[in-house]
PARO-356337 format. One record per atom (N, C-alpha, C): x, y, z. Coordinates in nm, 4 decimals, always signed. Last residue first. Layout:
+----------+----------+----------+
:       c1 :       c2 :       c3 :
+----------+----------+----------+
:        X :        Y :        Z :
...
+----------+----------+----------+
//
This chain:
+----------+----------+----------+
:       c1 :       c2 :       c3 :
+----------+----------+----------+
:  +4.3619 :  +3.2495 :  -0.9081 :
:  +4.4951 :  +3.2153 :  -0.9749 :
:  +4.6129 :  +3.2648 :  -0.8953 :
:  +4.1326 :  +3.3651 :  -0.7948 :
:  +4.1915 :  +3.2342 :  -0.7227 :
:  +4.3222 :  +3.1986 :  -0.8018 :
:  +4.0705 :  +3.5824 :  -0.9247 :
:  +4.1223 :  +3.6018 :  -0.7980 :
:  +4.1711 :  +3.4835 :  -0.7291 :
:  +3.9375 :  +3.4737 :  -1.1294 :
:  +4.0653 :  +3.5306 :  -1.1537 :
:  +4.1458 :  +3.5467 :  -1.0269 :
:  +3.6941 :  +3.3900 :  -1.0158 :
:  +3.7966 :  +3.2978 :  -1.0551 :
:  +3.9335 :  +3.3410 :  -1.0815 :
:  +3.5919 :  +3.6481 :  -0.9649 :
:  +3.6353 :  +3.5498 :  -0.8596 :
:  +3.7194 :  +3.4430 :  -0.8833 :
:  +3.5499 :  +3.7408 :  -1.2299 :
:  +3.6446 :  +3.8086 :  -1.1200 :
:  +3.6925 :  +3.7293 :  -1.0056 :
:  +3.3551 :  +3.5528 :  -1.2935 :
:  +3.4832 :  +3.5521 :  -1.3696 :
:  +3.5694 :  +3.6136 :  -1.2765 :
:  +3.1389 :  +3.6322 :  -1.1204 :
:  +3.2060 :  +3.4807 :  -1.1114 :
:  +3.3432 :  +3.4880 :  -1.1926 :
:  +3.0875 :  +3.8690 :  -1.2164 :
:  +3.1350 :  +3.8483 :  -1.0781 :
:  +3.1973 :  +3.7158 :  -1.0495 :
:  +2.9872 :  +3.8208 :  -1.4711 :
:  +3.0971 :  +3.8888 :  -1.4577 :
:  +3.1651 :  +3.8801 :  -1.3126 :
:  +2.7611 :  +3.6665 :  -1.4063 :
:  +2.8761 :  +3.5993 :  -1.4801 :
:  +2.9947 :  +3.6839 :  -1.4544 :
:  +2.6069 :  +3.8546 :  -1.2769 :
:  +2.6429 :  +3.7285 :  -1.2035 :
:  +2.7694 :  +3.6670 :  -1.2897 :
:  +2.5560 :  +4.0439 :  -1.4973 :
:  +2.6389 :  +4.0804 :  -1.3628 :
:  +2.6810 :  +3.9662 :  -1.2894 :
:  +2.4131 :  +3.8761 :  -1.6476 :
:  +2.5349 :  +3.9296 :  -1.7024 :
:  +2.6273 :  +3.9494 :  -1.5794 :
:  +2.1706 :  +3.8421 :  -1.4970 :
:  +2.2454 :  +3.7252 :  -1.5443 :
:  +2.3943 :  +3.7614 :  -1.5779 :
:  +2.0283 :  +4.0807 :  -1.4370 :
:  +2.1246 :  +4.0313 :  -1.3484 :
:  +2.2149 :  +3.9257 :  -1.3934 :
:  +1.7482 :  +3.9007 :  -1.5878 :
:  +1.7911 :  +4.0285 :  -1.5405 :
:  +1.9063 :  +3.9960 :  -1.4395 :
:  +1.6301 :  +3.6604 :  -1.6546 :
:  +1.7622 :  +3.6855 :  -1.6910 :
:  +1.8131 :  +3.8230 :  -1.6647 :
:  +1.3787 :  +3.6154 :  -1.5290 :
:  +1.3866 :  +3.6701 :  -1.6667 :
:  +1.5172 :  +3.6934 :  -1.7200 :
:  +1.5066 :  +3.3926 :  -1.3040 :
:  +1.3823 :  +3.4435 :  -1.3697 :
:  +1.4117 :  +3.4951 :  -1.5004 :
:  +1.7382 :  +3.4865 :  -1.0277 :
:  +1.6724 :  +3.3876 :  -1.1281 :
:  +1.5541 :  +3.4593 :  -1.1813 :
:  +2.0387 :  +3.6266 :  -0.9424 :
:  +1.8973 :  +3.6242 :  -0.9385 :
:  +1.8509 :  +3.5293 :  -1.0615 :
:  +2.3253 :  +3.4775 :  -0.7414 :
:  +2.2624 :  +3.5436 :  -0.8609 :
:  +2.0957 :  +3.5501 :  -0.8398 :
:  +2.4358 :  +3.3082 :  -0.5542 :
:  +2.4300 :  +3.4495 :  -0.5404 :
:  +2.3703 :  +3.5441 :  -0.6478 :
:  +2.4243 :  +3.0519 :  -0.5804 :
:  +2.5642 :  +3.1096 :  -0.6479 :
:  +2.5400 :  +3.2599 :  -0.6176 :
:  +2.2029 :  +2.9692 :  -0.4415 :
:  +2.3269 :  +2.9171 :  -0.4022 :
:  +2.4427 :  +2.9723 :  -0.4497 :
:  +2.0029 :  +3.1045 :  -0.5890 :
:  +2.0258 :  +3.1378 :  -0.4414 :
:  +2.1561 :  +3.0806 :  -0.3908 :
:  +2.0356 :  +2.9814 :  -0.8332 :
:  +2.0694 :  +3.1274 :  -0.8287 :
:  +2.0897 :  +3.1661 :  -0.6881 :
:  +1.9076 :  +2.7358 :  -0.7593 :
:  +2.0484 :  +2.7456 :  -0.8279 :
:  +2.1159 :  +2.8942 :  -0.7964 :
:  +1.6585 :  +2.8091 :  -0.7043 :
:  +1.7420 :  +2.7686 :  -0.5990 :
:  +1.8857 :  +2.7685 :  -0.6363 :
:  +1.5656 :  +2.9190 :  -0.9367 :
:  +1.5623 :  +3.0076 :  -0.8160 :
:  +1.6588 :  +2.9375 :  -0.7105 :
:  +1.5862 :  +2.6787 :  -1.0835 :
:  +1.6495 :  +2.7952 :  -1.1364 :
:  +1.6682 :  +2.8860 :  -1.0038 :
:  +1.3808 :  +2.5196 :  -0.9579 :
:  +1.5227 :  +2.4757 :  -0.9646 :
:  +1.6229 :  +2.5972 :  -0.9925 :
:  +1.1227 :  +2.7060 :  -0.8268 :
:  +1.1782 :  +2.6123 :  -0.9037 :
:  +1.3279 :  +2.5846 :  -0.8927 :
:  +0.9894 :  +2.9134 :  -0.6811 :
:  +1.0573 :  +2.9456 :  -0.8060 :
:  +1.1136 :  +2.8307 :  -0.8802 :
:  +0.8631 :  +2.8251 :  -0.4721 :
:  +0.9828 :  +2.8922 :  -0.4308 :
:  +1.0542 :  +2.9345 :  -0.5604 :
:  +0.6476 :  +2.6703 :  -0.5624 :
:  +0.6110 :  +2.7969 :  -0.4785 :
:  +0.7318 :  +2.8771 :  -0.4611 :
:  +0.7777 :  +2.4682 :  -0.6549 :
:  +0.7111 :  +2.5682 :  -0.7416 :
:  +0.6821 :  +2.6978 :  -0.6802 :
:  +0.8616 :  +2.2811 :  -0.4740 :
:  +0.9627 :  +2.3971 :  -0.5216 :
:  +0.8909 :  +2.4869 :  -0.5986 :
:  +0.6319 :  +2.0363 :  -0.5735 :
:  +0.7464 :  +2.0885 :  -0.4798 :
:  +0.8374 :  +2.1607 :  -0.5269 :
:  +0.3618 :  +2.1353 :  -0.7741 :
:  +0.4819 :  +2.0543 :  -0.7331 :
:  +0.5616 :  +2.1048 :  -0.6355 :
:  +0.0312 :  +2.1914 :  -0.6565 :
:  +0.1519 :  +2.2582 :  -0.6982 :
:  +0.2808 :  +2.1611 :  -0.6645 :
:  -0.1745 :  +2.0714 :  -0.5113 :
:  -0.1474 :  +2.0176 :  -0.6366 :
:  -0.0147 :  +2.0663 :  -0.6894 :
:  -0.1982 :  +2.2397 :  -0.2822 :
:  -0.1681 :  +2.1195 :  -0.2543 :
:  -0.1302 :  +2.0440 :  -0.3806 :
:  -0.2787 :  +2.4935 :  -0.4266 :
:  -0.1471 :  +2.4813 :  -0.3548 :
:  -0.1064 :  +2.3408 :  -0.3137 :
:  -0.5394 :  +2.4134 :  -0.5203 :
:  -0.4182 :  +2.4306 :  -0.6027 :
:  -0.2853 :  +2.4292 :  -0.5485 :
:  -0.6596 :  +2.3573 :  -0.2751 :
:  -0.6523 :  +2.2632 :  -0.3600 :
:  -0.5400 :  +2.2853 :  -0.4612 :
:  -0.6710 :  +2.6376 :  -0.1697 :
:  -0.5940 :  +2.5166 :  -0.0901 :
:  -0.5826 :  +2.4132 :  -0.1742 :
:  -0.8136 :  +2.7545 :  -0.3828 :
:  -0.6718 :  +2.7976 :  -0.3503 :
:  -0.6061 :  +2.6940 :  -0.2741 :
:  -1.0647 :  +2.6395 :  -0.3581 :
:  -0.9954 :  +2.6179 :  -0.4904 :
:  -0.8467 :  +2.6497 :  -0.4510 :
:  -1.1401 :  +2.7088 :  -0.0914 :
:  -1.1146 :  +2.5662 :  -0.1279 :
:  -1.0403 :  +2.5350 :  -0.2619 :
:  -1.1520 :  +2.9927 :  -0.1207 :
:  -1.0701 :  +2.9325 :  -0.0440 :
:  -1.0244 :  +2.7765 :  -0.0574 :
:  -1.3629 :  +3.0031 :  -0.3120 :
:  -1.2267 :  +3.0508 :  -0.3536 :
:  -1.1200 :  +2.9999 :  -0.2702 :
:  -1.5731 :  +2.9029 :  -0.1608 :
:  -1.5252 :  +2.8319 :  -0.2782 :
:  -1.3969 :  +2.8700 :  -0.3243 :
:  -1.5751 :  +3.1179 :  +0.0369 :
:  -1.5490 :  +2.9853 :  +0.0862 :
:  -1.5145 :  +2.8886 :  -0.0446 :
:  -1.6692 :  +3.3306 :  -0.1244 :
:  -1.5275 :  +3.3315 :  -0.0463 :
:  -1.4827 :  +3.1870 :  -0.0097 :
:  -1.9072 :  +3.2606 :  -0.2136 :
:  -1.7928 :  +3.2627 :  -0.3208 :
:  -1.6647 :  +3.2568 :  -0.2499 :
:  -2.1426 :  +3.0322 :  -0.0950 :
:  -2.0479 :  +3.1336 :  -0.0473 :
:  -1.9246 :  +3.1489 :  -0.1283 :
:  -2.2514 :  +2.7763 :  -0.1654 :
:  -2.2772 :  +2.9035 :  -0.2376 :
:  -2.2002 :  +3.0353 :  -0.2077 :
:  -2.2366 :  +2.4643 :  -0.1542 :
:  -2.1536 :  +2.5869 :  -0.1017 :
:  -2.1719 :  +2.6921 :  -0.1994 :
:  -2.4950 :  +2.2556 :  -0.0762 :
:  -2.4243 :  +2.3386 :  -0.1860 :
:  -2.3524 :  +2.4434 :  -0.1282 :
:  -2.4750 :  +1.9692 :  +0.1558 :
:  -2.5014 :  +2.1113 :  +0.1110 :
:  -2.4431 :  +2.1536 :  -0.0144 :
:  -2.4852 :  +1.6953 :  +0.1315 :
:  -2.5027 :  +1.7585 :  +0.2589 :
:  -2.5532 :  +1.9000 :  +0.2272 :
:  -2.5715 :  +1.4102 :  -0.0403 :
:  -2.5583 :  +1.5523 :  -0.0539 :
:  -2.5809 :  +1.6174 :  +0.0802 :
:  -2.4111 :  +1.0824 :  +0.0076 :
:  -2.5375 :  +1.1785 :  +0.0153 :
:  -2.4872 :  +1.3304 :  +0.0205 :
:  -2.3457 :  +0.7694 :  -0.0499 :
:  -2.3030 :  +0.8982 :  -0.0723 :
:  -2.4251 :  +0.9885 :  -0.0678 :
:  -2.3088 :  +0.4483 :  +0.1209 :
:  -2.3880 :  +0.5470 :  +0.0529 :
:  -2.3106 :  +0.6676 :  +0.0433 :
:  -2.1511 :  +0.2480 :  +0.2405 :
:  -2.2435 :  +0.2000 :  +0.1221 :
:  -2.3163 :  +0.3155 :  +0.0547 :
:  -1.9958 :  +0.3733 :  +0.4209 :
:  -1.9638 :  +0.2446 :  +0.3760 :
:  -2.0271 :  +0.2243 :  +0.2412 :
:  -2.0562 :  +0.7475 :  +0.3334 :
:  -2.0386 :  +0.6294 :  +0.4205 :
:  -1.9963 :  +0.4967 :  +0.3699 :
:  -1.9876 :  +1.0624 :  +0.2731 :
:  -1.9718 :  +0.9351 :  +0.2242 :
:  -1.9571 :  +0.8175 :  +0.3364 :
:  -2.1414 :  +1.3774 :  +0.1995 :
:  -2.0919 :  +1.2871 :  +0.3063 :
:  -2.1032 :  +1.1595 :  +0.2357 :
:  -2.0321 :  +1.6785 :  +0.0179 :
:  -2.0944 :  +1.5367 :  +0.0061 :
:  -2.0439 :  +1.4531 :  +0.1413 :
:  -2.0840 :  +1.9804 :  -0.0913 :
:  -2.0268 :  +1.9217 :  +0.0264 :
:  -2.1067 :  +1.7851 :  +0.0364 :
:  -1.9939 :  +2.1220 :  -0.4087 :
:  -2.0868 :  +2.0549 :  -0.3293 :
:  -2.0257 :  +1.9792 :  -0.2000 :
:  -1.9700 :  +2.4153 :  -0.6234 :
:  -1.9096 :  +2.3205 :  -0.5228 :
:  -2.0124 :  +2.2666 :  -0.4236 :
:  -1.9878 :  +2.5040 :  -0.9687 :
:  -2.0414 :  +2.4794 :  -0.8327 :
:  -1.9643 :  +2.3840 :  -0.7488 :
:  -1.8609 :  +2.5080 :  -1.2084 :
:  -1.8380 :  +2.6120 :  -1.1298 :
:  -1.9054 :  +2.6195 :  -0.9971 :
:  -1.7991 :  +2.1638 :  -1.2309 :
:  -1.8068 :  +2.3005 :  -1.3086 :
:  -1.7699 :  +2.4024 :  -1.2390 :
:  -1.7931 :  +2.0626 :  -0.9334 :
:  -1.8532 :  +2.0164 :  -1.0709 :
:  -1.8851 :  +2.1508 :  -1.1422 :
:  -1.6003 :  +1.9753 :  -0.6654 :
:  -1.6332 :  +2.0873 :  -0.7693 :
:  -1.6818 :  +2.0217 :  -0.8868 :
:  -1.6686 :  +1.8859 :  -0.3446 :
:  -1.6432 :  +1.8377 :  -0.4935 :
:  -1.6934 :  +1.9487 :  -0.5710 :
:  -1.5546 :  +1.7918 :  -0.0318 :
:  -1.5965 :  +1.9066 :  -0.1097 :
:  -1.5613 :  +1.8854 :  -0.2498 :
:  -1.6616 :  +1.5344 :  +0.1813 :
:  -1.5792 :  +1.5725 :  +0.0470 :
:  -1.6427 :  +1.6991 :  +0.0058 :
:  -1.6247 :  +1.3289 :  +0.4726 :
:  -1.6864 :  +1.4515 :  +0.3982 :
:  -1.5857 :  +1.4881 :  +0.2995 :
:  -1.6818 :  +0.9743 :  +0.5723 :
:  -1.5989 :  +1.1047 :  +0.5242 :
:  -1.6819 :  +1.2101 :  +0.4747 :
:  -1.6346 :  +0.6789 :  +0.7220 :
:  -1.7190 :  +0.7904 :  +0.7050 :
:  -1.6457 :  +0.9144 :  +0.6754 :
:  -1.4721 :  +0.4734 :  +0.8216 :
:  -1.5369 :  +0.4561 :  +0.7013 :
:  -1.6268 :  +0.5718 :  +0.6541 :
:  -1.4413 :  +0.5718 :  +1.1052 :
:  -1.4796 :  +0.4452 :  +1.0687 :
:  -1.5429 :  +0.4375 :  +0.9345 :
:  -1.4942 :  +0.9083 :  +1.0851 :
:  -1.4754 :  +0.7970 :  +1.1831 :
:  -1.5084 :  +0.6793 :  +1.0940 :
:  -1.4142 :  +1.1147 :  +0.8890 :
:  -1.4663 :  +1.1422 :  +1.0054 :
:  -1.4410 :  +1.0381 :  +1.1160 :
:  -1.1654 :  +1.2319 :  +0.6746 :
:  -1.2343 :  +1.1237 :  +0.7273 :
:  -1.2740 :  +1.1518 :  +0.8808 :
:  -1.2117 :  +1.4721 :  +0.4281 :
:  -1.1750 :  +1.4688 :  +0.5515 :
:  -1.2427 :  +1.3445 :  +0.6178 :
:  -1.1055 :  +1.6542 :  +0.1342 :
:  -1.1567 :  +1.5413 :  +0.1909 :
:  -1.1186 :  +1.5347 :  +0.3354 :
:  -1.1472 :  +1.8833 :  -0.1234 :
:  -1.1101 :  +1.8597 :  -0.0024 :
:  -1.1580 :  +1.7265 :  +0.0495 :
:  -1.1990 :  +1.8888 :  -0.4176 :
:  -1.1182 :  +1.9987 :  -0.3491 :
:  -1.0683 :  +1.9691 :  -0.2204 :
:  -1.2164 :  +1.6853 :  -0.6697 :
:  -1.2278 :  +1.6701 :  -0.5248 :
:  -1.1241 :  +1.7928 :  -0.4671 :
:  -1.3594 :  +1.7800 :  -0.9798 :
:  -1.2580 :  +1.7697 :  -0.8894 :
:  -1.2930 :  +1.7530 :  -0.7426 :
:  -1.4763 :  +1.7442 :  -1.2886 :
:  -1.5115 :  +1.7006 :  -1.1650 :
:  -1.3838 :  +1.6793 :  -1.0784 :
:  -1.3415 :  +1.8240 :  -1.5286 :
:  -1.4814 :  +1.8709 :  -1.4963 :
:  -1.5333 :  +1.8451 :  -1.3559 :
:  -1.1109 :  +1.6854 :  -1.5281 :
:  -1.1053 :  +1.8307 :  -1.5357 :
:  -1.2552 :  +1.9009 :  -1.5010 :
:  -1.0595 :  +1.4298 :  -1.3101 :
:  -1.1318 :  +1.4837 :  -1.4307 :
:  -1.1153 :  +1.6429 :  -1.4104 :
:  -0.8090 :  +1.2084 :  -1.1621 :
:  -0.8881 :  +1.3457 :  -1.1590 :
:  -0.9434 :  +1.3887 :  -1.2965 :
:  -0.8378 :  +0.8838 :  -1.0468 :
:  -0.7920 :  +0.9857 :  -1.1550 :
:  -0.8840 :  +1.1136 :  -1.1559 :
:  -0.7630 :  +0.7875 :  -0.7293 :
:  -0.8541 :  +0.8012 :  -0.8183 :
:  -0.8162 :  +0.9065 :  -0.9310 :
:  -0.6687 :  +0.6788 :  -0.4674 :
:  -0.5821 :  +0.6785 :  -0.5876 :
:  -0.7011 :  +0.6761 :  -0.7038 :
:  -0.7907 :  +0.6373 :  -0.2241 :
:  -0.7758 :  +0.7723 :  -0.2568 :
:  -0.7073 :  +0.7820 :  -0.3821 :
:  -0.8129 :  +0.3655 :  -0.1709 :
:  -0.9367 :  +0.4297 :  -0.2196 :
:  -0.9055 :  +0.5725 :  -0.2656 :
:  -0.6209 :  +0.1930 :  -0.0727 :
:  -0.6027 :  +0.2568 :  -0.1938 :
:  -0.7244 :  +0.3400 :  -0.2562 :
:  -0.7045 :  +0.0690 :  +0.1586 :
:  -0.6135 :  +0.1807 :  +0.1630 :
:  -0.5747 :  +0.2448 :  +0.0478 :
:  -0.8724 :  -0.1349 :  +0.0686 :
:  -0.9226 :  -0.0392 :  +0.1539 :
:  -0.8440 :  +0.1022 :  +0.1738 :
:  -0.7056 :  -0.2839 :  -0.1100 :
:  -0.8382 :  -0.2166 :  -0.1669 :
:  -0.8765 :  -0.1016 :  -0.0666 :
:  -0.5324 :  -0.3819 :  +0.0794 :
:  -0.4879 :  -0.3025 :  -0.0178 :
:  -0.5912 :  -0.2195 :  -0.0829 :
:  -0.7133 :  -0.5305 :  +0.2312 :
:  -0.6468 :  -0.4326 :  +0.2927 :
:  -0.5900 :  -0.3366 :  +0.1908 :
:  -0.7967 :  -0.7273 :  +0.0506 :
:  -0.8936 :  -0.6444 :  +0.1150 :
:  -0.8250 :  -0.5060 :  +0.1720 :
:  -0.5465 :  -0.8662 :  +0.0126 :
:  -0.6120 :  -0.7777 :  -0.0965 :
:  -0.7055 :  -0.6981 :  -0.0530 :
:  -0.4958 :  -0.9538 :  +0.2469 :
:  -0.4028 :  -0.8663 :  +0.2141 :
:  -0.4561 :  -0.7903 :  +0.0849 :
:  -0.7078 :  -1.1406 :  +0.2810 :
:  -0.7063 :  -1.0385 :  +0.3700 :
:  -0.6107 :  -0.9303 :  +0.3161 :
:  -0.6473 :  -1.3281 :  +0.0799 :
:  -0.7689 :  -1.2609 :  +0.0537 :
:  -0.7673 :  -1.1297 :  +0.1388 :
:  -0.3970 :  -1.4341 :  +0.1658 :
:  -0.3983 :  -1.3531 :  +0.0412 :
:  -0.5378 :  -1.2598 :  +0.0295 :
:  -0.4981 :  -1.5516 :  +0.4051 :
:  -0.4059 :  -1.4389 :  +0.4279 :
:  -0.3997 :  -1.3567 :  +0.2860 :
:  -0.6770 :  -1.7326 :  +0.2873 :
:  -0.7249 :  -1.6396 :  +0.3826 :
:  -0.6316 :  -1.5173 :  +0.3939 :
:  -0.4830 :  -1.9014 :  +0.1631 :
:  -0.5732 :  -1.8343 :  +0.0814 :
:  -0.6527 :  -1.7139 :  +0.1572 :
:  -0.3491 :  -2.0021 :  +0.3951 :
:  -0.2869 :  -1.9127 :  +0.2852 :
:  -0.3726 :  -1.8335 :  +0.2079 :
:  -0.5490 :  -2.1386 :  +0.5162 :
:  -0.4864 :  -2.0347 :  +0.5940 :
:  -0.4225 :  -1.9429 :  +0.4969 :
:  -0.6106 :  -2.3464 :  +0.3287 :
:  -0.7210 :  -2.2488 :  +0.3675 :
:  -0.6481 :  -2.1141 :  +0.4433 :
:  -0.3624 :  -2.4712 :  +0.3361 :
:  -0.4099 :  -2.4229 :  +0.2250 :
:  -0.5149 :  -2.3015 :  +0.2496 :
:  -0.3522 :  -2.5603 :  +0.5890 :
:  -0.2523 :  -2.4688 :  +0.5592 :
:  -0.3052 :  -2.3900 :  +0.4347 :
:  -0.5818 :  -2.7534 :  +0.5829 :
:  -0.5716 :  -2.6291 :  +0.6715 :
:  -0.4702 :  -2.5383 :  +0.6380 :
:  -0.4881 :  -2.9197 :  +0.3923 :
:  -0.6032 :  -2.8454 :  +0.3645 :
:  -0.5963 :  -2.7245 :  +0.4622 :
:  -0.2763 :  -3.0312 :  +0.5221 :
:  -0.2453 :  -2.9634 :  +0.3938 :
:  -0.3658 :  -2.8701 :  +0.3707 :
:  -0.4002 :  -3.1592 :  +0.7398 :
:  -0.3009 :  -3.0544 :  +0.7648 :
:  -0.2698 :  -2.9579 :  +0.6376 :
:  -0.5338 :  -3.3629 :  +0.5984 :
:  -0.6074 :  -3.2686 :  +0.6926 :
:  -0.5240 :  -3.1492 :  +0.7121 :
:  -0.3149 :  -3.5082 :  +0.4935 :
:  -0.4234 :  -3.4408 :  +0.4036 :
:  -0.4884 :  -3.3373 :  +0.4828 :
:  -0.2057 :  -3.5959 :  +0.7279 :
:  -0.1290 :  -3.5091 :  +0.6331 :
:  -0.2175 :  -3.4350 :  +0.5453 :
:  -0.3972 :  -3.7774 :  +0.8117 :
:  -0.3658 :  -3.6498 :  +0.8920 :
:  -0.2857 :  -3.5427 :  +0.8127 :
:  -0.3885 :  -3.9612 :  +0.6309 :
:  -0.5020 :  -3.8840 :  +0.6349 :
:  -0.4833 :  -3.7580 :  +0.7189 :
:  -0.0667 :  -3.9849 :  +0.4949 :
:  -0.1823 :  -4.0344 :  +0.5586 :
:  -0.2877 :  -3.9281 :  +0.5555 :
:  +0.2014 :  -4.0791 :  +0.2879 :
:  +0.0961 :  -3.9620 :  +0.3017 :
:  -0.0227 :  -4.0171 :  +0.3828 :
:  +0.3436 :  -4.3059 :  +0.3161 :
:  +0.4059 :  -4.1891 :  +0.2929 :
:  +0.3246 :  -4.0621 :  +0.3188 :
:  +0.3301 :  -4.6170 :  +0.3972 :
:  +0.2609 :  -4.5084 :  +0.4141 :
:  +0.3317 :  -4.3730 :  +0.4204 :
:  +0.3366 :  -4.9239 :  +0.2739 :
:  +0.4344 :  -4.7986 :  +0.2729 :
:  +0.3478 :  -4.6845 :  +0.2870 :
:  +0.3296 :  -5.2576 :  +0.3496 :
:  +0.2427 :  -5.1276 :  +0.3626 :
:  +0.3466 :  -5.0154 :  +0.3764 :
:  +0.4614 :  -5.5014 :  +0.3420 :
:  +0.3922 :  -5.4501 :  +0.2251 :
:  +0.3221 :  -5.3231 :  +0.2330 :
:  +0.6195 :  -5.5952 :  +0.5337 :
:  +0.4742 :  -5.6258 :  +0.5638 :
:  +0.3968 :  -5.5675 :  +0.4474 :
:  +0.8756 :  -5.5456 :  +0.4432 :
:  +0.8392 :  -5.6878 :  +0.4285 :
:  +0.6923 :  -5.7025 :  +0.4554 :
:  +0.8604 :  -5.2418 :  +0.2416 :
:  +0.9037 :  -5.3194 :  +0.3784 :
:  +0.8316 :  -5.4551 :  +0.3533 :
:  +1.0014 :  -5.1993 :  -0.0774 :
:  +0.8850 :  -5.1909 :  +0.0106 :
:  +0.9085 :  -5.2870 :  +0.1204 :
:  +1.2451 :  -4.9854 :  -0.1930 :
:  +1.2196 :  -5.1127 :  -0.1494 :
:  +1.1005 :  -5.1070 :  -0.0587 :
:  +1.3724 :  -4.8051 :  -0.4675 :
:  +1.2720 :  -4.8259 :  -0.3475 :
:  +1.2253 :  -4.9450 :  -0.3225 :
:  +1.6819 :  -4.9260 :  -0.5874 :
:  +1.5554 :  -4.8560 :  -0.5908 :
:  +1.4739 :  -4.8777 :  -0.4654 :
:  +2.0303 :  -4.8834 :  -0.4534 :
:  +1.8950 :  -4.9689 :  -0.4844 :
:  +1.7723 :  -4.8879 :  -0.5146 :
:  +2.2156 :  -4.7457 :  -0.3270 :
:  +2.2286 :  -4.7822 :  -0.4797 :
:  +2.1019 :  -4.8700 :  -0.5304 :
:  +2.1510 :  -4.6974 :  -0.0707 :
:  +2.1816 :  -4.5843 :  -0.1673 :
:  +2.1811 :  -4.6134 :  -0.3072 :
:  +1.8669 :  -4.8676 :  +0.0707 :
:  +2.0137 :  -4.8653 :  +0.0176 :
:  +2.0242 :  -4.7535 :  -0.0915 :
:  +1.6614 :  -4.7258 :  +0.3140 :
:  +1.6887 :  -4.7761 :  +0.1679 :
:  +1.8432 :  -4.7734 :  +0.1384 :
:  +1.5523 :  -4.8383 :  +0.6135 :
:  +1.6456 :  -4.7632 :  +0.5585 :
:  +1.6722 :  -4.8272 :  +0.4209 :
:  +1.3205 :  -4.8585 :  +0.8830 :
:  +1.3370 :  -4.9025 :  +0.7457 :
:  +1.4315 :  -4.8044 :  +0.6624 :
:  +1.2448 :  -4.9953 :  +1.1950 :
:  +1.2963 :  -4.8757 :  +1.1092 :
:  +1.3284 :  -4.9256 :  +0.9764 :
:  +1.1833 :  -5.1904 :  +1.3575 :
:  +1.0882 :  -5.1425 :  +1.2609 :
:  +1.1427 :  -5.0346 :  +1.1639 :
:  +1.3947 :  -5.2341 :  +1.5230 :
:  +1.3885 :  -5.3252 :  +1.4265 :
:  +1.2743 :  -5.2978 :  +1.3073 :
:  +1.3945 :  -5.0206 :  +1.7033 :
:  +1.4920 :  -5.0315 :  +1.5988 :
:  +1.4649 :  -5.1266 :  +1.4890 :
:  +1.0612 :  -4.8968 :  +1.7630 :
:  +1.1673 :  -4.9775 :  +1.7847 :
:  +1.2659 :  -4.9875 :  +1.6747 :
:  +0.9814 :  -4.5314 :  +1.7487 :
:  +0.9642 :  -4.6549 :  +1.7197 :
:  +1.0899 :  -4.7546 :  +1.7591 :
:  +0.8834 :  -4.3148 :  +2.0329 :
:  +0.9806 :  -4.3547 :  +1.9343 :
:  +0.9600 :  -4.5140 :  +1.8697 :
:  +0.5933 :  -4.1276 :  +2.0739 :
:  +0.6521 :  -4.2670 :  +2.0993 :
:  +0.7446 :  -4.3081 :  +1.9853 :
:  +0.5379 :  -3.8984 :  +1.9557 :
:  +0.6010 :  -3.8831 :  +2.0951 :
:  +0.6551 :  -4.0301 :  +2.1198 :
:  +0.3966 :  -3.9325 :  +1.7259 :
:  +0.5520 :  -3.8930 :  +1.7231 :
:  +0.6026 :  -3.8891 :  +1.8612 :
:  +0.1505 :  -3.9979 :  +1.8205 :
:  +0.2178 :  -4.0935 :  +1.7399 :
:  +0.3727 :  -4.0592 :  +1.7282 :
:  +0.0583 :  -3.7719 :  +1.9506 :
:  +0.0909 :  -3.8805 :  +2.0165 :
:  +0.1746 :  -3.9935 :  +1.9341 :
:  +0.0444 :  -3.5842 :  +1.7304 :
:  +0.1388 :  -3.5691 :  +1.8224 :
:  +0.1697 :  -3.6830 :  +1.9221 :
:  -0.1392 :  -3.7165 :  +1.5692 :
:  +0.0007 :  -3.7124 :  +1.5197 :
:  +0.1010 :  -3.6816 :  +1.6219 :
:  -0.3528 :  -3.6677 :  +1.7506 :
:  -0.3200 :  -3.8094 :  +1.7198 :
:  -0.1832 :  -3.8038 :  +1.6557 :
:  -0.3813 :  -3.4048 :  +1.7343 :
:  -0.3340 :  -3.4533 :  +1.8582 :
:  -0.2943 :  -3.5996 :  +1.8431 :
:  -0.4387 :  -3.3666 :  +1.4700 :
:  -0.3073 :  -3.3019 :  +1.5174 :
:  -0.2749 :  -3.3671 :  +1.6533 :
:  -0.6899 :  -3.4736 :  +1.4502 :
:  -0.5891 :  -3.5414 :  +1.3701 :
:  -0.4491 :  -3.4879 :  +1.4208 :
:  -0.8368 :  -3.2805 :  +1.6393 :
:  -0.8262 :  -3.4279 :  +1.6640 :
:  -0.7001 :  -3.4942 :  +1.5870 :
:  -0.8841 :  -3.0400 :  +1.5114 :
:  -0.7717 :  -3.0428 :  +1.6052 :
:  -0.7320 :  -3.1905 :  +1.6514 :
:  -1.0912 :  -3.0645 :  +1.3403 :
:  -0.9565 :  -3.0272 :  +1.2733 :
:  -0.8545 :  -3.0676 :  +1.3841 :
:  -1.2975 :  -3.1005 :  +1.5336 :
:  -1.2649 :  -3.2073 :  +1.4403 :
:  -1.1260 :  -3.1958 :  +1.3566 :
:  -1.2904 :  -2.8547 :  +1.6537 :
:  -1.2564 :  -2.9681 :  +1.7231 :
:  -1.2187 :  -3.0804 :  +1.6402 :
:  -1.3635 :  -2.6764 :  +1.4286 :
:  -1.2344 :  -2.6599 :  +1.4996 :
:  -1.1814 :  -2.7816 :  +1.5872 :
:  -1.6255 :  -2.7778 :  +1.4292 :
:  -1.5588 :  -2.7938 :  +1.3199 :
:  -1.4010 :  -2.7805 :  +1.3491 :
:  -1.7318 :  -2.7041 :  +1.6528 :
:  -1.7309 :  -2.8467 :  +1.6412 :
:  -1.6418 :  -2.8680 :  +1.5348 :
:  -1.7415 :  -2.4290 :  +1.6253 :
:  -1.6662 :  -2.4955 :  +1.7282 :
:  -1.6496 :  -2.6214 :  +1.7054 :
+----------+----------+----------+
//
């Protein structure tokens, strides 16, 4: 608190100095065609102690803002981890305040892990084959690209034009129908 008071004093002094307008005789204006001229009293103060304090405070604020932004980015980017074929995270659920539960497959076994801010612990090994299959199915469905469950682009294109997609069955019939339709437009 004492440090904050010490930093606030120069700002108060600067505010008082700026509140009192100087007399017109004390104002100094340089000629546009001359070099910098020093006032008659010989003292030119362009950068004072209060300016130095203000600069340090702003620098500390900027560095603090950058540090805070980097900390937030690190905190929210925890999920961006490369997948390995031997170890896969099948499911994750955040419980509260940095604590989460993860279902992790290592080889053919699935483990339920609890993760806190600084620790990771084994909760249980999932031995029920039905639960393991359900976790793997949910993980595979989440990994599937959009549209793959609907047959992809070919199936969507065929649905728009009224044909069938897939192995090519019905493709000739589709082309014949389109040809007849185009002839009818003439």
